[in-house]
PyMOL CGO cylinders between C-alpha atoms (Angstrom):
from pymol import cmd
from pymol.cgo import CYLINDER

trace = [
    CYLINDER, -107.61, -9.04, -137.02, -107.43, -5.97, -134.64, 0.3, 1, 1, 1, 1, 1, 1,
    CYLINDER, -107.43, -5.97, -134.64, -105.41, -7.11, -130.83, 0.3, 1, 1, 1, 1, 1, 1,
    CYLINDER, -105.41, -7.11, -130.83, -106.78, -6.50, -127.91, 0.3, 1, 1, 1, 1, 1, 1,
    CYLINDER, -106.78, -6.50, -127.91, -104.74, -3.68, -126.89, 0.3, 1, 1, 1, 1, 1, 1,
    CYLINDER, -104.74, -3.68, -126.89, -104.86, -2.41, -130.32, 0.3, 1, 1, 1, 1, 1, 1,
    CYLINDER, -104.86, -2.41, -130.32, -109.17, -2.54, -129.23, 0.3, 1, 1, 1, 1, 1, 1,
    CYLINDER, -109.17, -2.54, -129.23, -108.66, -1.43, -125.81, 0.3, 1, 1, 1, 1, 1, 1,
    CYLINDER, -108.66, -1.43, -125.81, -106.36, 2.08, -127.07, 0.3, 1, 1, 1, 1, 1, 1,
    CYLINDER, -106.36, 2.08, -127.07, -109.83, 2.57, -129.63, 0.3, 1, 1, 1, 1, 1, 1,
    CYLINDER, -109.83, 2.57, -129.63, -112.41, 1.99, -126.87, 0.3, 1, 1, 1, 1, 1, 1,
    CYLINDER, -112.41, 1.99, -126.87, -110.50, 5.16, -124.89, 0.3, 1, 1, 1, 1, 1, 1,
    CYLINDER, -110.50, 5.16, -124.89, -110.53, 6.91, -127.25, 0.3, 1, 1, 1, 1, 1, 1,
    CYLINDER, -110.53, 6.91, -127.25, -113.37, 7.11, -129.12, 0.3, 1, 1, 1, 1, 1, 1,
    CYLINDER, -113.37, 7.11, -129.12, -115.05, 6.65, -125.41, 0.3, 1, 1, 1, 1, 1, 1,
    CYLINDER, -115.05, 6.65, -125.41, -113.15, 9.77, -124.83, 0.3, 1, 1, 1, 1, 1, 1,
    CYLINDER, -113.15, 9.77, -124.83, -113.86, 11.76, -128.25, 0.3, 1, 1, 1, 1, 1, 1,
    CYLINDER, -113.86, 11.76, -128.25, -117.09, 11.18, -128.64, 0.3, 1, 1, 1, 1, 1, 1,
    CYLINDER, -117.09, 11.18, -128.64, -118.32, 11.43, -124.59, 0.3, 1, 1, 1, 1, 1, 1,
    CYLINDER, -118.32, 11.43, -124.59, -117.41, 15.55, -125.67, 0.3, 1, 1, 1, 1, 1, 1,
    CYLINDER, -117.41, 15.55, -125.67, -117.95, 15.96, -129.09, 0.3, 1, 1, 1, 1, 1, 1,
    CYLINDER, -117.95, 15.96, -129.09, -119.75, 17.95, -131.20, 0.3, 1, 1, 1, 1, 1, 1,
    CYLINDER, -119.75, 17.95, -131.20, -121.18, 17.94, -134.60, 0.3, 1, 1, 1, 1, 1, 1,
    CYLINDER, -121.18, 17.94, -134.60, -117.16, 19.05, -135.75, 0.3, 1, 1, 1, 1, 1, 1,
    CYLINDER, -117.16, 19.05, -135.75, -114.79, 18.10, -137.32, 0.3, 1, 1, 1, 1, 1, 1,
    CYLINDER, -114.79, 18.10, -137.32, -116.31, 15.06, -137.57, 0.3, 1, 1, 1, 1, 1, 1,
    CYLINDER, -116.31, 15.06, -137.57, -119.56, 13.71, -138.42, 0.3, 1, 1, 1, 1, 1, 1,
    CYLINDER, -119.56, 13.71, -138.42, -122.04, 11.19, -136.65, 0.3, 1, 1, 1, 1, 1, 1,
    CYLINDER, -122.04, 11.19, -136.65, -120.99, 9.46, -139.48, 0.3, 1, 1, 1, 1, 1, 1,
    CYLINDER, -120.99, 9.46, -139.48, -117.46, 9.14, -138.87, 0.3, 1, 1, 1, 1, 1, 1,
    CYLINDER, -117.46, 9.14, -138.87, -117.32, 7.88, -135.40, 0.3, 1, 1, 1, 1, 1, 1,
    CYLINDER, -117.32, 7.88, -135.40, -120.56, 5.92, -136.34, 0.3, 1, 1, 1, 1, 1, 1,
    CYLINDER, -120.56, 5.92, -136.34, -118.56, 3.98, -138.87, 0.3, 1, 1, 1, 1, 1, 1,
    CYLINDER, -118.56, 3.98, -138.87, -115.47, 3.50, -136.26, 0.3, 1, 1, 1, 1, 1, 1,
    CYLINDER, -115.47, 3.50, -136.26, -117.77, 2.44, -134.61, 0.3, 1, 1, 1, 1, 1, 1,
    CYLINDER, -117.77, 2.44, -134.61, -119.28, -0.14, -136.03, 0.3, 1, 1, 1, 1, 1, 1,
    CYLINDER, -119.28, -0.14, -136.03, -115.55, -1.27, -137.07, 0.3, 1, 1, 1, 1, 1, 1,
    CYLINDER, -115.55, -1.27, -137.07, -114.64, -2.73, -133.91, 0.3, 1, 1, 1, 1, 1, 1,
    CYLINDER, -114.64, -2.73, -133.91, -117.77, -4.70, -134.04, 0.3, 1, 1, 1, 1, 1, 1,
    CYLINDER, -117.77, -4.70, -134.04, -115.49, -6.78, -136.43, 0.3, 1, 1, 1, 1, 1, 1,
    CYLINDER, -115.49, -6.78, -136.43, -113.29, -7.96, -133.68, 0.3, 1, 1, 1, 1, 1, 1,
    CYLINDER, -113.29, -7.96, -133.68, -113.03, -11.47, -132.52, 0.3, 1, 1, 1, 1, 1, 1,
    CYLINDER, -113.03, -11.47, -132.52, -112.32, -9.85, -129.30, 0.3, 1, 1, 1, 1, 1, 1,
    CYLINDER, -112.32, -9.85, -129.30, -115.58, -7.06, -128.96, 0.3, 1, 1, 1, 1, 1, 1,
    CYLINDER, -115.58, -7.06, -128.96, -118.31, -9.31, -126.98, 0.3, 1, 1, 1, 1, 1, 1,
    CYLINDER, -118.31, -9.31, -126.98, -115.92, -8.87, -123.97, 0.3, 1, 1, 1, 1, 1, 1,
    CYLINDER, -115.92, -8.87, -123.97, -116.44, -5.02, -124.80, 0.3, 1, 1, 1, 1, 1, 1,
    CYLINDER, -116.44, -5.02, -124.80, -119.91, -5.30, -125.84, 0.3, 1, 1, 1, 1, 1, 1,
    CYLINDER, -119.91, -5.30, -125.84, -121.00, -2.78, -123.49, 0.3, 1, 1, 1, 1, 1, 1,
    CYLINDER, -121.00, -2.78, -123.49, -119.17, -0.04, -124.03, 0.3, 1, 1, 1, 1, 1, 1,
    CYLINDER, -119.17, -0.04, -124.03, -119.85, -0.14, -127.54, 0.3, 1, 1, 1, 1, 1, 1,
    CYLINDER, -119.85, -0.14, -127.54, -123.26, -0.12, -127.43, 0.3, 1, 1, 1, 1, 1, 1,
    CYLINDER, -123.26, -0.12, -127.43, -123.06, 3.01, -124.76, 0.3, 1, 1, 1, 1, 1, 1,
    CYLINDER, -123.06, 3.01, -124.76, -120.59, 4.46, -128.05, 0.3, 1, 1, 1, 1, 1, 1,
    CYLINDER, -120.59, 4.46, -128.05, -123.63, 4.28, -130.22, 0.3, 1, 1, 1, 1, 1, 1,
    CYLINDER, -123.63, 4.28, -130.22, -126.30, 4.97, -127.94, 0.3, 1, 1, 1, 1, 1, 1,
    CYLINDER, -126.30, 4.97, -127.94, -123.80, 8.44, -127.66, 0.3, 1, 1, 1, 1, 1, 1,
    CYLINDER, -123.80, 8.44, -127.66, -123.25, 8.77, -131.39, 0.3, 1, 1, 1, 1, 1, 1,
    CYLINDER, -123.25, 8.77, -131.39, -127.10, 8.55, -132.14, 0.3, 1, 1, 1, 1, 1, 1,
    CYLINDER, -127.10, 8.55, -132.14, -127.34, 12.06, -128.96, 0.3, 1, 1, 1, 1, 1, 1,
    CYLINDER, -127.34, 12.06, -128.96, -125.91, 13.23, -131.42, 0.3, 1, 1, 1, 1, 1, 1,
    CYLINDER, -125.91, 13.23, -131.42, -127.47, 13.23, -134.18, 0.3, 1, 1, 1, 1, 1, 1,
    CYLINDER, -127.47, 13.23, -134.18, -130.21, 14.79, -132.28, 0.3, 1, 1, 1, 1, 1, 1,
]
cmd.load_cgo(trace, "trace")
C-alpha cells in the first residue's frame, strides 16, 4: 500500500520528469509502468486527473 505522501512525491516527480523527457535515458515503457503502478494505490481516485494526464504525456512520447 502506498502512503499518501509517497504517492504525492511520486506524482510530482513524474510530472516534472515526463513533461521534459525525451526517449532517453528511459523508454516510454519505463514511464508507463511507473504510472500504472500508481493506479493500484488506494489513494489513486483522488489523483485520477493527474495520473490520466501523465498517461497522455507518455502516449505522446510514442508518437
